[in-house]
N, C-alpha and C positions, 0 to 999 in steps of 0.2 A: 751602701756597705752594711753588712749585717752587724747587729749589735751583740756584744758579748759582755759577760760579767765575770769577775773573779771573786773568789771567796777568801776572806781574811780569816785570821786565827780566831776571831771573836764570833765567826759565823755570819758576819755582815758581808755585803757585796759592794763592789764598785764597778762602774761601767768601763768596758774596753771596746775596741772595734776589731772585728775579725773579717776573714775573707768570705766572699760569696760562695754558696754551695755549687758544685758542678753537677752536670747531668749524670755522670758515672763516677762513683767514689772509687778511690784507690784502696783495694782490699789488703794491701800490705801495711797500711798505717795502723798504729795503735789508736783505737777508736772507741768512743762511747756511741753506740749505734742508736739506742733507744732507752728512755726512762719512763716508767709508768707505775701507777698504783694497781694492785691486783689482790684477788683473793686466792687462797690456796685451794687446789682441787686434787683429789687423789683417785686413783683407779686401781684395779687388780687387787681388791681387798686391802687397800691402804698401803700397797707396796711401791706404787709409782706416784710421783708428785709432779704437778705442773701448776702454772699460774694463769688465771683468767683475768684479763685486763678489765678494769672498771674505770671508764671515763666516758665523755660525751660521744665518742666514736664507737663505743661498745656498750650500748644501752642495756640495762638490766630490766627484768620484768618482775611484777609482783605475783601473788598467788592466783590472781585472776587473769594472768598473761597480758597485763597492761604495762606499757612502758613506764618506767620510773623516771621522773624529770630531774633526778640528781644522781650522784655517784656514790656518796658516802655520807656519814653522819658524824658530827662532833662527838668524840668519845669512843668511836668504834675502832677496833683493831684491824689494821690493814698491813699489806706488804708493799714495800717500795722496791721495785726491781730495776736494776741498772744493767742493761745488756751491753756487752763489749765485744771487741775482736782484738786479738793479739795482746791482751792485757791480763791474762791469767796470773794470779798471785800479786798483782799490783793493788795498791790501796787507793780508794777514791773518797773524796770529801763530798758531802751533799748537804744542802740546806733546803728548807721548804719555806715559802713565803706566800702571803696572800697577794692577789693581783690588785686589790683595792684596799682602802682603809676603813671599810665599813664594819669590820669585825674587831680590829685592834687599834683603830684610829691612826694606823700607819701601815706601811708595807714592809716593815722590818722582818727578818727571818723569825720563824716561830720556834719557841721552845716546846718540844713535844716529848711524849713518854716513849722511850725506846726499850725494847726487850733486850736485856743483857744477860739474864740467866732464867732458868725455869720458874723461879719464884720472885723475880724482881724486874720492874721497869724503872728506868732512870731518866730524869729530865735532861735532855740534850738539845742544843741548838745546832751544833755542828756534828753531823753523823759521818764518822769515818768507818769504812767497810772494805774488806779485802775481797777482790774478785775470786770466786771459787771457794769461799769459806761458807759453810752451811750451818753455822751455829744458830742462826735465826730460825732454823727448822727443828731445834731440839724440843723434845717433849719434857714432861716434868721430871723424868729420870736423867735428863741431860743427854738424850740419845736421839740420833736421826738415822741410824743404820738401817732401819726398817724400810727406808726409801732406797730402792735398788738402782734408780736411774739418775742419781745426782751427777756423777761425773760425765755420763754420756750426754745428758740433756742440759745441764746447768753449770758446767765448769766455767763458762764465760760470763756468768751472771754474778753481780754483787746483790745480796739480798738483805734487806733491813725490815724487821718486824717492829711496828710501832702502833701506838694508840694516838688518835687525833685529838689530844687534849693536853692542857698544861698540867703542872704537878699540883696545883692548888684549886680547891673548890671556888674560892673568891674570884680568881682570874677566869676560871671556866664560866662562872655566872656572868662576868663582865662581857666575855666574848658572846655568849648566847643572847644576852640582853641587847647588845648592839646589832647582832645579826638578825634577831627577831624572826620574821617570816621569810626573810630573804635567803640567798645562797652566796657563797664565796668561792671563787676559783683559787686553787692552790697551785703554785708553780714550783718547779724543782730546778735548782742550779747545782751542777756537778763539775768537778775537776780532779785531776790527779793530786793525791795528797802530797807528793814530793814536788809539786809545782812544775814538773816537766811538761812539755807540750803533748797534746793528743788532738785527734780530730773528733768532730761531733757530727752526728747524723750523717748527712751526705757530703760533709765538708771535704774539700780537695787536698787539704794539707793539715799537718799537725800544727796547732797554735797554742800559745800561752794563754792562760785565762780559763774561764769556765764557760760551759754551755748551759743554756736554759731550755727547759722542756715543759710541755703542757701549757704553753702560753699563746697558742693560736688555735684556729678553727679545725686543725687536724685532730685535735683532742684536748679537751679541758677536763679538769678534775673538780667537780662541783660538790660542795659540802653544805649541809643544811643542819638545822636544829630538829631533833626528835628525841623522845625517850627511848632507850634501848634496853631490851632484855636479851642476854646471851645464855642459852640453855644447853647443857652438855649431856650427851648420852653417858650412862654410868661407866662405860668401858673406854671413854675417850681419855687417852693419856695426856692430852694437851690441856685438860682441865687442871688448873693450878690453884683453884680456890681452896680455902682452908678445910682441914679435916675436922669433923665434928663427931662427937659420940665415941665411946670406947667399945661398946658391945651392942651391935656390931660396929666396927670402925667404918665410917663412911665420910664422904667428902661433899661439901656444898656443891650443888650442880648448877646454880643460877646466880648471875650477877646482873645488876642493872646500872644504867647511867641515867640518873635523874636530870631532866632538863626543865628548869623552872619557866622557860619561855616557849614551851610547846605543849600542846595537849595530845599530840599524836604519839602513839606507842608502837614501836616495831619489835616484833618477836623473831629472833634468830635462833635456830637450832643447829648445833654442831654434832654430827652423828659420831658413831664409834670410830670412824677413820678421820674425824675432824673436818669433814666437808661441811661447808656453810650452807644453810637453807634459810631463806627469808620466808618465814611461815605466813605471817599476816600482819596487817596494820589495823589498829583500833584507835578510836578517839575516846579519851577518858573524860568522864564528867564528874565534877565535884558536887556532892550532895550532902545535906545535913545528916549526921549520924542518927541512928534510931536505936531504941531499946524497947522491947515489949514490956509493958507494965500492967499491973492487975487492975488499976482503977481507970475507967474511961471518963475523961473530963466532960462536964456538961457542954452543950453546944456553944454556949457563949464564951467558953475558955479554950476553944479549939483554934481560934483565929479564922481568917478568911479561907474559904474553900477554893483551892486553886485548880483542882483536877478531879474528875471522876472517871475511874477506869472500870468499865462494865464487862463482866465475863458471861453475860446471859447467853450470847450466841455460842460461845465456846462450850458451855455446859449443855446447851440444847443439842449441840452436834455430837455429844458423847464424851467430851473431855472431862476427866475426873479432876476438876479444879475445885479446891475447897472454898475459895473466896467467891462470893457472888459479885462483889465489887469492892474497889478500894476508893476511899474518900480521902484525898490528900489535902490536909489543912496546913495552915501556916505553922502550927505547933506540933504536928504529928500526922500520922495516917491511921484512919479507922478501917480495919478489915471487917467487912460485913459477910458473915457466913452463918454456919450453924450456931456459933457463939461469936459475938463481936469481940474483937481484940484491938487494943490500942498500942500503937508504936510511937512513943513519945520522942520528940527531937532531943538530941543530946548535944553537949558542947562540941564544937569542932565539926569538920567535914570529913568525908571519906570519898576516895576516888573509885569509880566503878567503870567497867567497860562492858559492852554488850557482846555476849558470847555468840549470839545468833547472827553469824556472818552472812549466811544466805538469805535470811529474813523471809522465810516462807510464810506468806500471809494467810494460809489456809486454816481451817478449824476442823476439829474432829479428834478421835481417840488414837489416830495413827501416829507413827513416829515422824516427826518433822526434822528432816536433815538440816543441820545447822552449819556444817563445815565438812569439806572433803578435799583435803590437800593430798595430792599424789604426784610428787615430782622427784626425780633422781633418787629413787629407792626409799623415800620417806613417805609414809602414809599416815595422815591424822584425820580420822573420820569420827564424827559424833553427831548425835541428834538429841531432841527433847521429846518427852511424852508426858501428857497429863500435867503440864505446867507452863506458865508464862513467866516464871521466875528465871530470867535468863541474863541477869547481871552478876558480875563477879569483880573482886578487886584485881587490879593488874598483876600483883604478885602471884595470887592464886592461879590466875589464868596461865601464867608462865609455867607453874608447876603442873597444871592440868595438861597443857600442850606437850610438855616434855615427857610426862608419864605415858600419854597415848602414843607418842612417837616411838619411844623405846619398846613399849609393849608390842607394837606392831612389828618393829624391826627384829624382835626376838622370835618372830614366827607365829604370833597369835593374830588371828583374823577376825576376832569378835568385833561386832558393831557396838560401840560404847554409847549408851543412851542415858541421859540425865533426867531426873525428876525435879531438877531445879536448884538454884542457889538463892538469889534474892530478886525482888522487883527493882525496877530502875530508880525508885525513890528510897531504896535501902530497907524497906519493910519486907516481910516474908510470910504473910499469913499462911497457915496458923502457927508457924514455928516461932521459937524464941532464938534458937541458935543460928539460924540462917541470916540474921540481920546483917546489914552492911557488907553483903557479899562474902561472908566469912566461912560459910559452910555450904556443902552441896550433897545431893542424893544421887546415887547412880543405880540404874537397874542391875539386878544380879545377872551374872553371865550364865548362858545356857549352852548345852551341847549343840544346839542349832546355830549359835553364834550370830543370830539375826537381830539382836537387841531387844526382842520381845521379853518382857519381864517374867520372873518366876518367883518361887519362894525357896527358902533354905532347905526344906524337907521334900522338895519335888524331885522326881526321877531325872528330870532334865537339867537340874542345877549342876553347873560345871565348877565344882569345888576347887579342884586343883588349879585351874587357870584363874579363878577368883582370888586365890591366895597369892599367886604371882602378881596379879594386877595390884592387889592391896599393898604388897611389899614395895612395888615400884612407886606407887603413890606416896608411900611413907618416905622413900629415899628422895623423892622430889619435894618433900616439905610438908605433906599432910600428916602431921604427927599423931593425930587422934582420930577416933572414929567410933561409930555406934553400930552394933549388930545385935544378935541374940545368940544365947547358948542353944545348940541344937544337935541332933544326930540324924544321919541320913543313910540308911542301908539300901535305898532303892536306886541310887545313882551309880555311875561308873567308878567313882573314887572309893577306895577303902580307907582313906585317911580320916574320913568323917563318920565312920561307922559308930564310933563311941562319941560321947558328948564332947563337943568342941565349940570353938568360936573363931571367927575370922581374925587374923593377926591385927594387932594395933587397934583393937576396938574394945569397947566396954559393953556389957550386957545391958540392953535397954529394951524393955518390953512394954513400957507405958510412956509414950504410945508405941505401938508395935514397930519393930525394925526387922521383921522377918522377910520383907519383900524388897529391900533395897540396902545398899551400903551407904552410910552417912559418913562423910569425911569433914574434919575441921581441924582446929589447932595448928594452922599453917605456920611454919617457921619463917619469920620475916626475911626478906631478901636484902642483902647488904648493897648499898650504893658503892660504886667503884671508888669513891673518895672516903668511904668509912674506914 
């Protein structure tokens, strides 16, 4: 005899027995046919919405088209979809519980954060939802009318939008500590809110009590620990993060879920129609903070030499790398070049990720492609030239990825090439401002759009698109920058015929900043519990 459970007012469950499922269900019954977790997908320029199942039977893939061995992440926003027949306008109760006690030390129903209005999630253990109600699809204006297929395709669905997390950071940290490197299966129990009977799945009759879903090999919902960044296109009306600044008024575009028990970072981008894109995964490394100082300590005060990074082969192949080598000591890093510079250790650590996802091992002056994401209408492509400074703070990397995604989605096809952020040890010879992955240099854009560098006064400098990119970088958090005052009457733009400077930059001619855009002053990204 099949096992059933019933949901009490507290959200807890008790076991009942129900009938065996038949080979052919009775289509006249009031029935919960299927329950699953999903991500929202839109088509036709955001006017049609559907739901893509995320469970072990519908495996997702990463940016390298490799299968992902889990379905979601603690803290992530997902949709819970309850499909029914003959139940439109009826209300359903649902609870979510872990299949084992490894995360919460029991298998009681979980209190999770449910979307209740465009600017508020509320901690709930018992989720009550009406079939055919679409409020879970409201944008920040409280509107879902832009979806034209709701009644035609989803009138028999109950839709819940929620975040897979408790309401407090302390409880979240307890869950992640216990889960560690493992995963947990989440099950869902549902029943009619009025306690009247209904059928479940392929059940042959309507029964009292609840049905349980995602609890067998037909499909399991596997959740793991990761750090998450959610990045929003500037036109995404489902971005409910706080507004910042008054002139111009703008909204934060990125939020993160810090996970103290994982070093893996997953970057998700939500495009202008709120489609989700899993951009990439990075491992963050914690290294000692650095600061460039004027006095180089004598050898005896540098501590033990732990690493020598030699750039002889790179320079011989034509790479314009300032450092001949980096000598990483226990107390800092010595940059050996035209003028030696010392990067002294500072109190505390900084987390860095490697931007060079493709890890091209070649040497030479050419552009080394570091990443080329091209899926479902989103393209993020960038490379490096004349630099091995390819480490960046996770926050800044989120802003960088979002900027490039939006720039490309707005119709600009320029290849974005970087002259570097910081080295993996957080030093940045010969710069002072690039320490700790806090700043980066980008090649100026050209009319050829191929990433090859130019200068501000060259005929092929693409001033108009450079302004657009700089403004997008600003909107994604890169609040400050360095360039030079210039005028250029030889290029196609007329806006730079008189003396001008790129927006959100200061004039810096020592050292010269006429051949790259320097960005820094990144606005810290708030944790979801902030």
